[in-house]
C-alpha positions as CSV (number, residue, x, y, z in Angstrom):
1,M,2.7,-46.0,-6.1
2,D,5.9,-48.0,-6.6
3,G,6.3,-51.7,-5.8
4,D,6.7,-51.6,-2.1
5,G,3.9,-49.5,-1.6
6,R,6.1,-46.9,0.5
7,N,6.1,-44.2,-2.2
8,M,4.0,-42.0,-4.1
9,Q,4.4,-40.9,-7.9
10,Y,3.6,-37.3,-8.7
11,R,3.8,-35.6,-12.0
12,S,3.8,-31.9,-12.0
13,G,0.8,-29.7,-13.8
14,Q,-1.8,-29.7,-11.8
15,N,-3.4,-26.4,-10.6
16,S,-2.9,-26.3,-7.0
17,E,-4.6,-22.8,-6.5
18,Y,-7.6,-24.7,-8.0
19,L,-7.5,-27.7,-5.7
20,V,-7.2,-25.0,-2.5
21,R,-10.5,-23.4,-3.7
22,H,-12.6,-26.5,-4.4
23,A,-11.2,-28.4,-1.2
24,E,-13.8,-29.9,0.7
25,E,-13.1,-31.3,4.4
26,S,-12.8,-34.9,3.0
27,E,-9.1,-36.3,3.5
28,E,-8.5,-37.1,-0.2
29,D,-9.2,-33.5,-1.3
30,W,-6.4,-32.3,1.0
31,R,-4.4,-34.8,0.0
32,D,-4.5,-33.5,-3.8
33,V,-3.8,-30.2,-2.6
34,I,-0.3,-31.1,-1.2
35,R,0.6,-33.3,-3.9
36,A,-0.1,-30.4,-6.1
37,Q,1.5,-28.1,-3.7
38,L,4.8,-30.4,-3.1
39,K,5.9,-30.2,-6.6
40,F,8.6,-28.9,-9.0
41,Q,8.2,-27.0,-12.2
42,A,8.8,-29.8,-14.1
43,G,9.8,-33.5,-14.3
44,L,9.0,-36.5,-12.2
45,Y,10.2,-37.8,-8.7
46,L,8.9,-39.6,-5.7
47,L,7.1,-38.1,-2.4
48,D,7.3,-40.0,1.0
49,R,4.4,-41.1,2.1
50,E,5.0,-40.2,5.5
51,A,5.9,-36.6,4.4
52,I,2.6,-36.6,2.8
53,E,0.8,-37.5,6.0
54,A,2.8,-35.2,8.1
55,C,1.9,-32.0,5.5
56,F,-1.9,-33.0,5.5
57,F,-2.1,-33.3,9.2
58,S,-0.9,-29.6,9.5
59,I,-2.7,-28.1,6.9
60,C,-5.9,-29.4,7.6
61,I,-5.2,-27.9,11.1
62,A,-5.0,-24.2,9.3
63,H,-7.7,-25.0,6.9
64,K,-10.1,-25.9,9.9
65,M,-9.1,-23.0,11.8
66,A,-9.5,-20.6,9.1
67,H,-13.0,-21.8,8.3
68,N,-13.6,-21.7,11.9
69,L,-12.4,-17.7,12.0
70,S,-14.9,-17.2,8.8
71,D,-17.6,-18.4,10.4
72,I,-17.2,-16.4,13.7
73,L,-16.6,-13.0,11.8
74,K,-19.7,-13.8,9.9
75,S,-21.9,-14.2,13.5
76,A,-20.3,-10.7,14.5
77,S,-20.1,-8.6,11.8
78,V,-21.7,-5.2,12.6
79,D,-24.2,-2.9,10.5
80,L,-22.2,-0.9,8.4
81,T,-25.3,1.3,7.4
82,P,-23.7,4.1,9.8
83,Y,-20.5,3.4,8.2
84,E,-21.4,4.4,4.6
85,D,-22.8,7.6,6.1
86,L,-19.6,8.4,7.7
87,Y,-17.2,7.5,4.6
88,K,-19.5,10.3,2.4
89,N,-18.7,12.5,5.6
90,F,-15.0,11.7,5.2
91,H,-15.1,12.0,1.6
92,A,-17.0,15.1,1.5
93,H,-14.6,16.9,4.0
94,P,-11.0,16.1,3.1
95,E,-7.7,17.6,4.5
96,L,-4.2,17.6,3.1
97,S,-1.3,16.0,4.2
98,L,-0.1,17.3,7.8
99,Q,-3.4,19.3,8.0
100,E,-5.4,16.2,8.9
101,E,-7.0,18.2,12.3
102,S,-10.8,17.6,12.0
103,T,-10.1,14.2,10.3
104,S,-8.2,13.1,13.4
105,Q,-11.0,14.7,15.4
106,K,-13.8,12.7,14.1
107,V,-11.5,9.5,14.2
108,A,-10.7,10.1,17.8
109,A,-14.4,10.9,18.9
110,H,-15.7,7.7,16.8
111,L,-13.2,5.5,18.8
112,S,-14.1,7.1,22.3
113,Q,-18.2,6.5,21.3
114,L,-16.8,2.4,21.3
115,N,-15.8,2.7,25.1
116,A,-13.1,-0.2,24.6
117,Y,-9.9,1.8,23.3
118,E,-7.5,3.7,25.3
119,I,-7.0,6.8,22.5
120,Y,-3.3,8.3,22.4
121,T,-3.3,11.7,19.9
122,N,-1.0,14.0,18.1
123,I,1.4,11.6,17.4
124,G,4.0,12.5,14.6
125,G,1.2,15.4,13.5
126,Y,-2.1,14.5,13.6
127,G,-1.6,11.2,13.8
128,L,-3.5,8.8,16.4
129,A,-3.8,5.3,17.7
130,G,-6.4,3.5,19.8
131,V,-5.2,0.1,21.9
132,L,-7.3,-2.4,23.5
133,K,-5.9,-4.6,25.7
134,N,-7.9,-8.3,25.9
135,G,-6.2,-10.6,28.3
136,T,-2.7,-12.6,27.3
137,G,-1.4,-12.8,23.8
138,K,0.0,-11.5,20.9
139,T,-0.3,-7.7,20.0
140,V,-1.6,-6.6,16.3
141,L,-1.7,-2.9,14.4
142,L,-3.8,-2.6,12.0
143,R,-3.4,0.6,10.4
144,A,-5.2,2.9,8.1
145,D,-3.7,6.7,6.5
146,M,-6.0,9.9,6.6
147,D,-4.8,12.5,4.5
148,A,-5.8,13.5,0.7
149,L,-4.6,15.1,-2.3
150,P,-4.5,18.2,-4.2
151,V,-7.4,17.3,-6.8
152,K,-10.2,19.1,-8.0
153,E,-12.7,16.3,-7.5
154,L,-14.9,15.5,-10.9
155,T,-16.9,12.5,-10.0
156,G,-20.3,14.3,-9.8
157,L,-21.0,12.2,-6.6
158,P,-23.8,13.9,-4.5
159,Y,-20.9,13.8,-1.6
160,A,-18.1,15.1,-3.7
161,S,-15.8,17.6,-2.1
162,T,-15.9,21.1,-2.7
163,V,-13.0,21.6,-0.6
164,T,-10.0,23.9,-1.1
165,M,-6.8,24.5,1.4
166,R,-3.6,26.2,1.2
167,D,-1.0,23.6,0.5
168,A,2.7,23.4,1.7
169,D,3.6,25.8,-0.8
170,G,1.3,28.5,0.0
171,V,-1.0,28.2,-2.7
172,E,-4.6,27.6,-2.2
173,K,-6.1,24.5,-3.8
174,P,-8.9,22.1,-4.2
175,V,-8.7,18.9,-2.3
176,M,-10.1,15.3,-2.6
177,H,-9.7,11.8,-1.2
178,A,-8.8,10.6,-4.7
179,C,-6.5,7.6,-3.1
180,G,-9.5,6.0,-0.9
181,H,-7.9,7.1,2.4
182,D,-11.5,7.8,3.4
183,M,-12.5,4.4,2.5
184,H,-9.5,3.1,4.7
185,M,-10.3,5.0,7.5
186,T,-14.3,3.8,7.8
187,C,-13.1,0.3,7.2
188,L,-10.8,0.3,10.3
189,L,-12.9,2.1,12.3
190,A,-15.5,-0.8,11.6
191,A,-13.3,-3.4,12.3
192,A,-12.2,-1.5,15.7
193,E,-15.9,-1.7,16.8
194,T,-16.4,-5.3,15.4
195,L,-13.5,-6.7,17.2
196,A,-14.3,-5.0,20.4
197,N,-17.5,-6.6,20.3
198,M,-16.6,-10.1,20.2
199,Q,-13.6,-10.1,22.7
200,H,-14.9,-13.7,23.5
201,A,-13.1,-14.9,20.5
202,W,-10.0,-13.3,20.7
203,S,-7.0,-12.9,22.9
204,G,-4.5,-9.9,23.1
205,T,-3.7,-6.4,22.2
206,L,-5.3,-4.4,19.6
207,I,-3.9,-1.6,18.1
208,V,-5.8,0.7,15.5
209,L,-3.7,3.4,14.2
210,F,-4.3,6.3,12.0
211,Q,-1.4,8.0,10.1
212,P,-1.0,11.3,8.6
213,N,0.8,12.6,5.8
214,E,1.2,9.3,3.6
215,E,0.9,11.1,0.5
216,R,4.3,12.6,0.8
217,G,5.8,9.6,2.2
218,G,6.5,11.1,6.1
219,G,4.0,9.9,8.1
220,A,4.6,7.0,9.4
221,Q,8.3,8.0,10.3
222,A,7.4,11.0,11.9
223,M,5.0,8.8,14.0
224,V,7.9,6.5,14.8
225,D,10.0,9.4,15.4
226,D,7.8,11.0,18.0
227,G,7.9,8.2,19.9
228,L,5.0,6.0,18.9
229,Y,6.2,2.6,20.5
230,S,6.9,4.5,23.8
231,E,3.2,5.8,24.1
232,I,1.8,2.0,22.8
233,P,2.9,-1.6,22.6
234,V,5.4,-2.8,20.2
235,P,3.2,-5.0,18.2
236,D,4.1,-8.4,17.1
237,Y,2.4,-7.9,13.8
238,V,1.8,-4.8,11.4
239,F,-1.2,-5.0,9.0
240,G,-2.8,-2.7,6.5
241,Q,-4.7,-2.6,3.0
242,H,-5.4,-0.3,0.1
243,V,-8.2,0.0,-2.4
244,M,-7.2,-0.5,-5.7
245,R,-8.6,-0.9,-9.3
246,M,-9.9,-4.4,-9.1
247,R,-13.2,-5.9,-9.1
248,A,-15.3,-4.6,-5.8
249,G,-14.9,-7.0,-3.0
250,S,-12.3,-9.0,-4.3
251,V,-8.8,-9.0,-2.2
252,G,-5.5,-9.9,-3.2
253,C,-2.3,-10.3,-1.6
254,R,1.4,-11.8,-2.0
255,P,4.4,-12.8,0.0
256,G,7.6,-11.0,-0.7
257,T,7.6,-7.7,-2.7
258,I,4.1,-6.2,-3.1
259,M,4.8,-2.7,-3.5
260,A,7.9,-0.7,-5.1
261,A,10.1,1.6,-3.3
262,A,9.7,5.3,-4.4
263,D,12.4,8.3,-4.5
264,S,11.3,12.1,-5.5
265,L,13.8,14.7,-6.4
266,K,13.8,18.4,-7.5
267,V,17.0,18.9,-9.6
268,T,17.6,22.3,-9.9
269,V,19.9,23.7,-13.2
270,Y,21.5,27.2,-13.4
271,G,21.7,29.2,-16.6
272,R,22.3,32.7,-17.6
273,G,19.3,34.8,-18.4
274,G,18.5,37.3,-20.7
275,H,16.2,38.6,-23.6
276,G,14.5,35.9,-25.9
277,S,16.0,38.0,-28.7
278,L,19.3,37.5,-27.7
279,P,20.0,33.8,-26.9
280,H,23.8,33.8,-27.9
281,Q,24.3,36.4,-24.7
282,T,22.8,33.6,-22.6
283,V,22.7,30.2,-20.8
284,D,19.1,28.6,-21.7
285,P,18.4,26.6,-18.6
286,A,14.9,25.6,-20.6
287,L,17.3,23.9,-23.5
288,L,19.6,22.6,-20.6
289,A,16.8,20.6,-19.0
290,A,15.0,19.4,-22.0
291,H,18.3,17.5,-22.9
292,I,18.4,16.2,-19.5
293,V,15.1,14.7,-20.0
294,V,15.4,13.1,-23.0
295,R,19.1,11.6,-21.8
296,L,17.1,10.8,-18.6
297,Q,14.7,8.2,-20.6
298,G,17.7,6.1,-21.7
299,I,18.4,4.9,-17.9
300,V,15.6,2.4,-17.5
301,S,16.1,1.1,-21.3
302,R,19.7,1.1,-21.6
303,E,21.3,0.4,-17.8
304,I,18.6,-1.6,-16.1
305,D,18.5,-5.4,-16.5
306,P,15.2,-5.9,-18.2
307,S,14.1,-8.4,-15.8
308,D,14.4,-5.7,-13.1
309,L,11.7,-3.5,-11.8
310,A,12.4,0.2,-12.5
311,V,10.3,3.4,-13.7
312,V,11.6,7.1,-14.2
313,T,9.3,9.7,-14.6
314,V,9.8,13.5,-14.9
315,G,6.7,15.1,-13.5
316,S,7.3,18.3,-13.7
317,L,10.0,20.9,-15.7
318,Q,9.4,24.8,-15.0
319,A,11.6,27.5,-15.9
320,G,10.7,31.4,-16.7
321,Q,7.9,33.4,-16.0
322,T,7.3,34.5,-19.9
323,E,7.9,33.7,-23.5
324,N,10.4,36.4,-24.2
325,I,12.6,35.9,-21.4
326,I,15.3,33.5,-21.0
327,A,15.3,32.5,-17.2
328,D,18.4,31.9,-15.3
329,R,17.3,28.5,-13.5
330,A,15.1,25.6,-14.2
331,E,13.3,22.5,-12.1
332,I,12.8,19.4,-12.9
333,G,10.8,17.1,-10.9
334,L,12.0,13.6,-10.9
335,D,10.0,10.0,-9.7
336,F,11.3,6.7,-9.9
337,R,10.7,3.4,-9.0
338,T,12.8,0.6,-7.8
339,V,12.7,-3.2,-5.8
340,K,16.2,-4.0,-5.5
341,L,18.5,-1.5,-3.1
342,E,21.4,-1.9,-5.7
343,T,18.9,-0.6,-8.5
344,R,17.7,2.3,-6.6
345,Q,21.6,3.2,-5.9
346,K,22.4,2.9,-9.9
347,I,19.5,5.0,-11.0
348,L,20.7,7.7,-8.2
349,S,23.6,7.5,-9.4
350,A,22.7,7.8,-13.2
351,V,20.5,10.9,-12.3
352,Q,23.3,12.6,-10.9
353,R,25.9,11.7,-13.7
354,I,23.5,12.8,-16.7
355,V,22.5,15.9,-14.9
356,E,26.0,17.0,-14.2
357,A,27.2,16.3,-17.9
358,E,24.5,18.1,-19.6
359,C,25.3,20.9,-17.1
360,M,29.2,21.1,-17.9
361,A,27.8,20.5,-21.9
362,S,25.5,23.9,-21.9
363,G,28.0,25.6,-19.7
364,S,26.2,26.2,-16.8
365,P,27.7,29.1,-14.5
366,K,26.8,26.7,-11.2
367,P,26.6,23.4,-10.2
368,P,23.4,21.4,-10.1
369,V,21.6,21.3,-6.8
370,F,19.6,17.7,-6.1
371,T,17.1,18.2,-3.5
372,P,15.2,14.6,-2.1
373,T,11.4,15.3,-1.6
374,R,10.3,11.9,-1.0
375,R,11.2,8.6,-0.2
376,F,8.8,5.4,0.3
377,P,10.2,2.3,1.0
378,P,9.3,-1.1,-0.7
379,T,6.6,-2.8,0.6
380,V,7.7,-6.5,1.5
381,N,5.2,-8.6,3.0
382,D,6.8,-11.3,5.6
383,E,6.3,-14.7,3.5
384,H,5.0,-16.9,6.8
385,V,2.6,-14.3,7.6
386,A,1.4,-14.1,4.3
387,S,0.9,-17.7,4.2
388,Q,-1.1,-17.6,7.2
389,L,-3.5,-14.7,6.2
390,A,-4.2,-16.5,2.9
391,A,-5.6,-19.3,4.4
392,S,-7.8,-17.1,6.1
393,F,-8.8,-15.0,3.2
394,G,-9.0,-18.1,0.9
395,Q,-11.7,-19.5,3.0
396,H,-13.7,-16.5,3.5
397,F,-13.7,-14.4,0.2
398,E,-15.1,-15.6,-2.8
399,D,-12.5,-13.8,-5.1
400,F,-9.2,-14.0,-3.4
401,D,-5.8,-14.1,-5.0
402,G,-3.2,-15.1,-2.8
403,D,-0.3,-14.1,-5.8
404,T,-1.7,-10.7,-7.2
405,P,0.7,-9.2,-9.3
406,R,3.5,-6.7,-7.5
407,T,2.9,-3.1,-8.4
408,N,5.1,-0.1,-8.8
409,V,2.9,2.2,-6.8
410,S,4.3,3.0,-2.8
411,E,3.5,3.5,0.7
412,D,5.3,4.3,3.6
413,F,3.4,1.6,5.7
414,S,6.3,-0.7,6.6
415,T,8.3,1.6,8.1
416,L,5.7,0.9,10.9
417,G,7.6,-2.5,11.3
418,T,10.9,-2.3,9.6
419,C,11.9,0.2,12.3
420,R,11.7,-2.7,14.9
421,G,11.9,-5.6,12.6
422,I,8.2,-6.4,12.7
423,P,7.0,-8.8,10.6
424,C,4.4,-6.8,8.2
425,C,1.6,-7.7,5.4
426,F,-0.1,-5.2,3.0
427,W,-3.2,-6.8,1.0
428,F,-5.3,-4.8,-1.9
429,I,-9.2,-4.3,-1.7
430,G,-11.0,-4.1,-4.9
431,A,-13.2,-1.1,-5.2
432,M,-14.8,-1.3,-8.6
433,R,-17.9,-2.4,-10.6
434,A,-17.6,-5.9,-11.6
435,D,-19.6,-4.7,-14.9
436,N,-16.9,-2.5,-16.1
437,H,-13.5,-3.3,-17.7
438,T,-11.1,-2.3,-15.2
439,D,-8.4,-0.7,-17.1
440,E,-11.2,2.0,-18.6
441,I,-12.1,2.8,-15.0
442,P,-9.9,6.3,-13.4
443,G,-7.8,4.8,-11.0
444,N,-6.3,6.1,-7.6
445,H,-5.0,9.9,-7.7
446,S,-7.7,10.3,-10.8
447,A,-10.1,13.0,-10.1
448,L,-12.9,10.8,-11.4
449,F,-11.6,8.0,-8.5
450,A,-14.9,6.7,-7.3
451,P,-14.8,3.5,-5.0
452,V,-18.0,1.4,-5.1
453,I,-18.9,1.8,-1.2
454,Q,-20.2,-2.0,-1.3
455,P,-18.9,-4.7,-1.2
456,T,-15.7,-2.5,-1.2
457,M,-16.5,-1.8,2.8
458,R,-17.6,-5.2,3.6
459,A,-14.3,-6.9,2.3
460,G,-12.1,-4.2,3.8
461,V,-13.4,-4.8,7.1
462,D,-13.8,-8.4,7.2
463,A,-10.0,-8.7,5.8
464,L,-8.9,-6.8,9.1
465,C,-10.7,-8.4,11.1
466,L,-9.6,-11.8,10.0
467,A,-5.9,-10.4,9.9
468,A,-6.3,-9.6,13.4
469,L,-8.5,-13.1,14.5
470,T,-6.0,-15.2,12.8
471,F,-2.8,-14.4,14.9
472,L,-5.0,-13.3,18.2
473,G,-7.9,-15.8,18.1
474,K,-7.9,-18.5,20.8
C-alpha cells in the first residue's frame, strides 16, 4: 500500500491461470486472482482499492455460479453405457457427405424416444433439429455434425467400418468416421437427454442441431438457405465442439479466432496433347502444372507477413492416363488456410497471377479455369461468451485450457451464427490416451484415428450441458 492506504502496488509476473485454478472460496484467494489478472505486461503501476473491490464482487459471483452449475450437472448426469453402444453403431455405419439418410433417421428416432423435443427433419438435406421449450429465457443452440469421410479404416477395432458408398464423383469408396463426428452426435444426444431430465434447473429454449455435409463445407449454409430459422427459433447463442488429438477428457477453448478459414480450388490448365516421343510438337500440361506447383510454394514464404497465419497446400495433381501420351490438360487441387480476410485475398490473387503467368510462359493454348470447390469461414469465438464458458469449464474440468492454441483446421460451424450476427463459441475435446505422446498418435482424417470412448464422451456431454446451463440456468 502507499502512504495513505488508498492504493495497492502490484508488480507483474504472477501466474494468474495458476491462481484461478487453485483459488478457494476465501476472499483473499480471489483478491490474488484479481491482482494477477489486472496487470500489464511489464512495469509497476497502482490499482485503486475500490476498483479491486468492485471486480472482486463480480468475479466471486461468476465463480460461485460456475461452481453451482458443476454440482448441478454432476447430480443429474445420465448413464452413458447405452450411448457407448450407440457410438459404436454410428462408427460402424458411417455415411458420406450429402448421403447421411440412415444416420439422420437414427438421430431422429433417439430424440423421439426422449418425448421432450419438437423434431424438424430434412433441413438443408438430411439435417435435423430438436427444440425443447422450457419457459421464458434465452435460446441456446448446440450443434453436432453427422457426415463421414472416404477413408478405408485401418484401426482394427471390433466395431470398425467396412462400409463402402458411391461418392459424388461416381466412384465406390470405403467410408470411415475418421474425424469424430460419430462422437459428436453421441455426445449431443446424451446432452439432450441430460438437459431434458433437469428442466427444473434451467429456463428458456434449447435447440439440438445435427448438421449434414460438414466435411465439404456446405452443410451449415444449406440449412440456413433452406429456412432453418423460419422452422426453429433464432438462437441467442450457438455452441459446438470437436474431438481433437489431445489428452482424453481435456477441454480447450480460447476467445477470438480458434480455427482458420479454408478455401479449396480446382485449377485446370491446358496443353496440346500428342505422342510421348514427340514432345516438341506438344504443349505439355504436366510440365506446366509442375512449374505452377513449385511457384505456389513461394506465396507463403515470400509474400505473406511471417507473423500472419497462412498455409498453401497442393493436395492433388492429375494429368493423363498413360505414360507414353502427353495429355491435353492437367488439374491441380489446391487448398489454403488463412485467418485475415486481406490475407485470403492476397493468396487468391497470387494463385491467379502465378497460374496465368506460367500458362503464358508455357504457350498454353487456352486460359486456365479456376473452380472453387469448398469454402470454410474462420471460426471466431465471441470473447464475452468465451470468458463466461471458461468460468464454467474451469470449475468442472480438471484439465481445462482457456487459451488453447489456434489451429489451422477449419469448420463451417460458425455460419449458423454469423448469418444472423449471433455470438458463437467452439471448443475442443481431447480424445487420446494419456499414456501416449499425442504427436505420435494418428489424428483426425487418419485411417487409424481411434478416439478413446471414455473419458472423451463424458467430457463432451458435460461441456455441452455446461454451455447450455451457463446461459439458461435459473
